[in-house]
N, C-alpha and C positions, 0 to 999 in steps of 0.2 A: 779643533782647526790645528792650534800650536802644537799639541801632542802628535797630529799626525803628521806634521812637518818633521819632526824630530825623529819620529818612527821611519819615515820615508830614509831619513839621512841614513839611520843605523842601518836598514836595508841596503842601500846605495852601498856603505861601506861592507857589509857581508857578501855583497857579490863582488868585490874587488873592483868598483868604480871610483876612479878618483876624484873627489869633488874639486870646485876650481872658485876663481872670486866671486863669481855670480851666485853660488850656492852657498859659500860661508857667510855673508850677511844675512840671509834669509834665515838661516838654520840659527843662527848667534840670537836673532831679534826672537824668534820664538823660546830658546832657551831663556831669554829676559823675561819674556811674559809669564813664562810656566815655571820662573825660578828655580831651573833644573841646573845647577850648577855642576853637577858632576859631568854633565854632556858637554856643559860650556867649556869646560875644562879639558877633555877629550877632543874638543873641536879645536882649541888653540895648537895642542899639539899636532893636528893633521894639518892646521895652517902652515905650521914651521916646516912640516915634512915636505907640504907642496911647494913652500918658497914662496907663500904669499904674504909673509909678515912685513911686507914693504907696501903692500895694498892700503891705501888710507881708510876706504870705506871699513875693510875688515877690521883695522886697528881701532877703528871708531866703534864698532860695533861690540869690541871684545871689553872697550873701556865701559861702556853702558852694561855689559852684561856683567860683570863684576861689580860694579858699583851698585847695580840694582841688588843684587845677591849679597850684598853687605860686606864684599872683599875689595875693600878701597884700595889696599895696600897693592894688591896684583893689579888693579885699575892704572894705578898710578906707575908701576914698572910697564906697564905695556905704554902707556903716554910718554914716558922717558926714553923708549928705545924708539921709538917712532923715528925715520928718516926725515920725514916731513910731516908737517901738522897743517891743515886747513881751519877755517874759522870754528867749524863743528866740533872738531878735536878738542879745541880749546874750549867751548861751551859744553861738551859732554864731560869734559874733566870736571869745571866748575860745579856743574849741576850734580855730579857725582857727590863732590864734597858736601854741598849742600843736603843732598838726600840722605846720606849717612850722618848730619849734624856735625861735621866737621868745618866748621862756618867761617871761622877765621883764616884756614888754608886756602876756602874759595875766592877769598878777597886777595890774597897773595899771588894766587895762579892769574889774576887779573893784571898784576904788575909783571908779572913774567910774560904774560902775552903782549904785551904793550912793548916790552923789551924787542921783543921778536917780529917787531914792526906790523902787528894784526891789531886791527882795529876792531873795537866792539861794534857789535850789531844789538837789536832791539832785545834779541833772546840773551844775550848777554847781562844787557843792563836788566832785563826781569830776574834773571836767577840770582844776581848780585842784589837786588832790591829784597828778593826773597830772604836772602841770608842775613842781610841786616834786619829783617824785620823778624824772622825768627830769634836774633840775638836781641831783639827788644829796643834796637837803635834806629827807630823809623824815622829819625831827624835825617840820618845818613843815608836812608833808603829815597827819601823825600829829595834830597841834594841833587842823587844819581836820575830821579825821575826827571827834573826840571833839565838835565842835560839830553835828553830823549826829545828830537826834533818831532816825532808824531809818537806819542804812546798808545800801545794797542790797548786793547781791552783787559788783556793780561796784565799789564802795567798798573792800571787804575784798580784794578781787583787786588791786586798783590798789596798795594800803597792800603787801599780799604782796610783790609782784612787784616793787614799788621797791625794799623792803628786802634782797629778792633780789640785784636788779643790782647794790647798792654792798658786796655780800659779808657783809650782817648776816644770814647765814642762821637762826640761831638764834632773831634776833627774829622772823623771817618765819615759822618754825614755830609760836614763841608764838602769836602772832597767828591762825595758823590754827585751832592747837587751841583757841583762845577764842572763833573764830567758832562753830565745830563743837558748843562746849559752850552756846551761846547760840540752838542750834536753828537756825541759817543753813547752808542747802543749798549745798555747792560745786559750782560747775558746771565745765563741762571747762576753761575757761581757766584756772579757779583753781586746780584740780588740777595742770594743766601748770607752773604757776608755782610752785606749792610742791614739784612733784618735782625742781625745776632746783635748790632749797636741799637737798633731800636728796641729790642726788648730789655736792654739792660738801661737805657735812658727812658724807658717807658713813654716813647716817641710815637704816639698813638696816631698824630695826624701825618706824618713822616710815613706811617707805616702804613695807613692807608693810601696814601700816594703811589708809593711802591705797589700797592695791592692792584690799584687802577692800571698802574703802568704796567705790571705783569699781564694781566687778563685782556691787553691789547696785543700780545706776541701773538705772533702766529701757532707758535707751540705751546698754547695755552694748558693742554692735559700733561704735558711736559714741567710747564711751570707750577702746576700743583704739587706733580711728583717730587721736585727739586727743592722748591721754596714753600711747599704747602706747611710743612713742619714747624719752620721757623717763624711764617705767619703767624700760623695758628697762636703758637707759644706769645708772639708779641700781641694778639687780642687778648690772651688770656690774663698775662700779667699785668696788661690796663684796665682789667674789669671787665672788657667786653667778652663774655663768655658765648653770648649768642652769636657774636660774629664768627668766635673760634669754632664754634659748630657747625656755622655755615661753610669756612673752609673745609672743616673737616668732611662733610657731605661731599664735597665737588673733590676729594683726595681719593686715591685708589684703595679699596677697602680690603685688598687682598696683601697690601704692604704692610708689614706687623710695625713698621717707622711711623706711620701715621696713625695707628691706635695709641702707640707709645706717646706720642706728640697730644693726643687729646686725653690720656689718662694724666700725664703731666699737668696738663691745663685745668683740669679739675683739681688735683692736687694742690697746685700753688693756691687756687682760689679756696681751699679749706673744704671743699666739696667732695670729702672722702667716700660717700656713698654712692655720687654719681663715678667717682672714679673705678669704684669696685663693679658698679653695672656696667659700664663700658668694657672692662676686661671680661665680665660673665657674656655680653653680647660679642665681644671678638672670639671667644671660646665656641659660642653656639655656632658661628660661622666657621668653623674649623681652623682659625689662624692660630698657631701655635704661638705663645709667647718667648722671649727670649732674655738675654739678663737684664737688659734695659726697661723691658716690661717690668719684671717683678721688683727691681732696685727703685723703679718710680713709684710704682703700686704702692707697695708696702709701707711708706713714710705716711702716705695717706690716710691708711686703715686704722680704725678703731680695734680693739683687741680681740674682737670675737672673728673679723674679717680676717686679721693678721693671722689669726691661729689656722684658719681655712685655707689662706694663701701658702702659709709656711708646709701645710699638710700636703698640698697640691704639690708643691713643688719637691716635696720627697716621694709622695707615689708617684710622679712623672719621671723619675730617676735623672731631673735635669741637674747636670753639672754644676756644681754652687760655685759661681764666680765669686771674686770676694767682693765686688760691688752689693753681690745679694746678700752676702752674710752679713756686710755691716748695715744695709737696709733692715735686716731683720733685727739686729742689735739696737740699733735706733728706735724700732716699731716696739719692740717689747719695753726699751727704756722710758718711752714717753707713756706708756699706756701704764706705768708704775710697775710692771715685773723686771725689776731690775736683777734679780737672780736668773730669771730664764735668760735675760739679756747675756749675763755675764757667763751663763751656762754655753751660749752659741759662741761666744768670743772664744772660750775655751776650746770650742771644739775645732776651731780653725786652724789648719795645717801651716796657713800662709797668711800672715797679716801686714796689711800695708799701713800708711800712715793715718787714714781715714780709721781705720778700725780702731786703732789705738786712740784717736782722738773721740771716736764716738763712744767710745764704752766708757772714757776718761770724765766725757761730759755730762753721760748717762748718770756716774756715780756722785759727781758734783750736785746736778739736781734734785739727787734724792739725801743730798746732805750728808755725804760720804765722804767727807775731804780727805782723811787719812788714807781710807782704800784709794781716793783719786792721784795722792801723791805716791804711794807706793807703785800703783799702775805705771805712773810717768817713770819710776826707777825700774821699771822692770822692760819698759820700751827702751830706754837707754840703753840696758843691758844688752837687749838683742840686737843692738846695733843700729837702730831708727832714730834719727835725730829728730827731736820736736822742734815743731815751726809756731809760727803766730798764734793759730789755732789751737794747738796743746796748751799754750799758755793762758789764750783766754780761758779756757774750758778748767785749766788747775787753779787759777785766779779766783774764776767764779766760784768753785768747788770749796775754795779757803771760806770765802766770804760767807756762803751758805753755812758752813760748819763753824764759823767763829775762830778760825786758823788764822789770827792775824800777822803773828810772827812768823809764821811759816810762809802766808801771803806774801808779806814782803821781802823773806830771803827769797822766794820764787821769782819775783820782779827783778831784784837785784842779780838774780843769775840769768834771768832773760838780757839783761843789757850787757853783763859783763863778761861771764862765761860762755855764752851761745853768742854776743854780739848782733841779738837782733834790735831792731828800732822799734820800740812803743808805737801802737798806734791809739787813738782815742779810745777803743773798745779796752785797751789794758788798763790805760790810766782811769776809765770809767770803773774796772774791778776792783783796783787799789783803793778809790775812793770809796767806794759800796763799803770794802772789807773796813776800812776805818769808821764809817760812818754809822755802819748796823752795831759796831760795838762803841758808840756814843763816843769815839773820840773826834769830833767833828773839828774841833782846832785843827789837830794834827793834819786832817782833810785837806782843810783850807791852806796849811803850810805846805801841804804836797801840791796842791793844786798851783801856788804862786811860784813853786820850782819847776813846772812842767813847762815843756820849751814851745807847748802850741797853747791857744786858747782853749779854755775849757768850754764845752758846748752846754746847751739847754737841759741834757739829760745828769751830766755831772752835777751843775748846781741843782738842780730837782732832786736830786739825792741828797744832796748836802741840807738843804730845806727841809725834807721831810725828815731828816734823823735830828736835826737841829730843832724841831718843832716838839717831835717826840721828846726829846731829852730836856727840852725846854732852855736851850742855849738862845736867849733871846739876840745876843750879839751877834752870832753867826746867821741867824734867821734872816737878820736886816742884811747883811753882808750877801748871802744868797738872794734875796728877793730882789737888792738892788741891781745885780748882775743879769735875774732873770727878767726884769722888767727890760733891760737893755735887748737882751737876746730874742725876747718874745713880746712886742709893744703892743701888740692886738690880744694879748691875754690878758683878761681883767682880772682874773684869782690872783696874778702877782702883785698889781697895783692895791687889793683889797687887804693881802696878806702884808704888803709894808708900810702900808698906811697905819692899820692895825698896829704892828709893832711900835712905830713910831710913836703913835699915842700911849702904848704901855708903859716908853723908857720916858715920857715925857716931852717928846719932840714933836708939839703940836703944828706948829708951822708947817713943818716937813710934812706932817700926816696930810695937812689941808693941800698943800701943793701936790703932794701925789695924789689927791682925790678929784683935784681940779686938772690935772694932767689926765688923768683918766677920763672924765668928763667931756674935754676938749676933743677927746679920741672918737666921742660917741660910745664907750665901750659900757657895760652894763655886765653887774656880775650874774650870772646863771643861778637861777634858783634850785635851790637843792631839792630831789624829788624821791619819795619813798614808797616802796611798795606793801601792798598788805595783803598776803596769801590767804584766801578762805581756805580754810582746812575742808569743807565739804566739796 
């Protein structure tokens, strides 16, 4: 339809018929949808030739066309040259900056707009909210939201999806609930956004409520097409695989997105065989897999199936997207074929950060710490900067390979050279590095210098190492912390009581036993299996 419009315009010009202010907006909108920049530029020349550059509607369409085609500077030149701007002119320019990711300029345009005595409307506020949310400044978006007298569903959805994107899922759920209580009806975009938060929080009950809400909509089929994948994934992540399958049965089986969601659901639950079976069923129905299919399926495969999928991809002449290459590296590495994983990695013409991180992580898990360190250096030489996941992988590699000094040096580089703030996972890697080497005293000193409180996993690592190396005083320190962190774990009480007894602190041992009994805790009995060779 839009190509026909552009074709008709070109045909009209070939017959020397002059376009006018009625034709220009229509053909410019067609150029915008078709992303036909070359024709759009020619239309602007025709606009000037016909003396229509003062037509506000035409100029607004030019701003939108240039913005959507990625020529934001050309859009701004049109905007600046306008003799008179209406509200749509300002909104289109703001939207153009947001669309092109130049978010701060969108905020600055608002200031200029008010200087021009143009008051923002809901569209303006929604666009600015979107800009702030994209910058991760959802609290600023919230301030704007509160200024809107009657927020539209777009206002609510923008705020909900913004908080969801920055990981504030509880806040997103709260805003959604407030929206429903105010009598605002959620649309499909809003439901899809809130389901993303349900997935992350494993909020099963909330997901079920949204499911029930969605099935009452007039457009039930559209609900399953739009929100079905997110709903299915929510059920799968919450361990409700049968509910996920029930949603899948109601989705459009001609849509590859539905199959990808079900494959991901099985993969997340460790049901690799069912993921492969789902893919085979998809093939039998003539549905062609895409990049998402293979990048989702491969991590769920054991080696035999993974090789078959790899061969299928080659045979089908599928263009290897980077996520598919990355999934192949991951699959071979986790199946113990680290040489094959590296071979796949080496064949890649273009590698992204995930490619490097996946390969480094694979080397680390196979105890190839020096190779992981060397690969990290190659990564830096290629111009790709490491992120927090890179450092987690390298630190873990050093830990599994006994590279204590190298690991400590990497941690220092992370904080000093790359100015990255360590997360609990990085601290845990350093503690594990020291503990595995028997340097449990150094591990405890490191914990005491941490700016955050060590969690149960860190103290558990120290406890295991100190028991292994017979460092009784450290065992007691670790067990004391674990009793506070996990007061319902009987094993920690028993360990602490035994250690107190061992060093002659009988009264403390009795006190711990009584504390355990007062909580009604009982040590779990050990269990051994005898396998009959017959």
